[in-house]
C-alpha positions in Angstrom: -18.6 14.0 9.0 -16.9 10.7 8.8 -13.3 10.6 9.8 -10.6 8.0 9.6 -6.8 8.4 9.9 -5.4 6.2 7.2 -5.7 5.3 3.5 -4.2 1.8 2.9 -3.2 0.6 -0.5 -3.0 -3.2 -0.8 -2.7 -5.8 -3.6 -5.9 -7.6 -4.5 -4.2 -11.0 -4.1 -6.6 -13.4 -2.4 -3.7 -14.8 -0.3 -3.7 -11.6 1.7 -6.8 -12.6 3.7 -8.7 -9.7 5.1 -8.6 -11.0 8.7 -4.9 -11.6 8.7 -4.2 -8.3 6.9 -6.4 -6.6 9.5 -4.3 -8.2 12.3 -1.0 -7.1 10.6 -2.3 -3.5 10.3 -3.4 -3.5 13.9 0.2 -4.6 14.9 1.5 -1.3 13.3 -1.2 0.8 15.0 -3.8 0.9 12.2 -7.1 -0.1 13.8 -9.9 -1.8 11.9 -12.4 0.8 10.9 -9.9 3.6 10.9 -8.8 3.3 7.3 -10.1 3.6 3.8 -8.9 0.6 1.6 -7.8 0.6 -2.0 -7.2 -2.9 -3.5 -5.7 -3.4 -6.9 -3.2 -5.6 -8.6 0.3 -4.6 -7.5 -1.1 -2.3 -4.8 0.1 1.2 -5.7 2.5 0.0 -8.4 0.4 1.7 -11.1 1.4 5.0 -9.6 4.5 4.5 -11.8 2.4 3.4 -14.8 0.5 5.5 -17.3 -0.8 8.9 -16.5 -4.4 7.6 -16.3 -3.4 4.9 -13.8 -1.4 7.4 -11.7 -4.3 9.8 -11.8 -6.8 7.1 -10.7 -4.7 6.3 -7.6 -4.0 10.0 -6.8 -7.8 10.5 -7.0 -8.3 7.9 -4.3 -6.0 9.8 -2.0 -7.7 13.1 -2.8 -11.2 11.6 -2.1 -10.1 9.9 1.1 -8.5 13.2 2.3 -11.6 15.2 1.3 -14.2 12.9 2.6 -12.5 11.3 5.7 -9.7 13.7 6.5 -6.9 11.1 6.4 -3.5 12.0 7.7 -1.6 8.9 6.8 -1.0 6.7 3.7 0.2 3.1 4.1 1.3 1.2 1.1 1.5 -2.6 1.4 3.4 -4.6 -1.2 4.0 -8.3 -0.9 6.4 -11.0 -1.9 5.6 -13.5 -4.6 3.5 -10.8 -6.4 2.1 -11.7 -9.7 1.8 -8.1 -10.8 5.6 -7.8 -10.5 6.2 -11.3 -12.0 9.8 -11.4 -10.7 10.8 -15.0 -9.8 14.0 -14.2 -7.8 12.9 -13.0 -4.3 15.9 -10.7 -3.9 15.4 -9.0 -7.2 11.7 -8.6 -6.4 12.4 -7.0 -3.0 15.0 -4.7 -4.5 12.6 -3.6 -7.3 9.7 -3.1 -4.9 11.9 -1.0 -2.6 13.0 1.2 -5.5 9.4 1.6 -6.7 8.2 2.4 -3.2 10.8 5.2 -3.0 9.5 6.6 -6.3 5.9 6.4 -5.1 6.8 8.0 -1.8 8.3 11.0 -3.8 5.2 11.3 -6.0 2.9 11.3 -3.0 5.1 13.7 -1.0 5.0 16.1 -3.9 1.2 16.0 -4.4 0.3 15.6 -0.7 3.2 17.0 1.5 0.9 17.1 4.6 0.4 13.3 4.6 2.6 10.8 6.4 3.7 8.0 4.2 4.7 4.5 5.3 5.4 1.4 3.3 5.7 -2.3 4.1 6.3 -5.5 2.2 4.2 -8.4 3.4 6.5 -11.4 3.6 5.7 -15.1 3.6 2.7 -14.9 1.2 3.5 -18.2 -0.6 3.8 -20.0 2.8 0.7 -18.4 4.3 2.8 -17.1 7.2 2.5 -13.3 6.9 4.7 -10.7 8.5 5.5 -7.1 7.7 8.9 -5.7 6.8 8.9 -1.9 7.1 10.5 -0.1 4.2 9.7 3.6 5.2 
């Protein structure tokens, strides 16, 4: 049996370099090799899209839980996100926070036993990444 503790959703954006992202995750207690990783445009944004998109993302959680017994879900959004396409940084953050609250509710309903945390990666356009905890 292969066990890890986390499933991490992240945006596919190339500016979120794996080595830096790994370091940021380590800073919040998520060790390299202890998480399954789902990368797609907008991270878990499509959880609020069509039924097919939502089902695809929920399936990733189901499989990670079944195959690797995850206990935690971490959703990483980031500023300057093309999938959101919002120019104003304050509006982007406000929209992302609202979406993360909706995603948290969907996941809590489907997987009440899992712990949900969410962060927005800040500083992407400058290449100086840091995490802002939302939940």
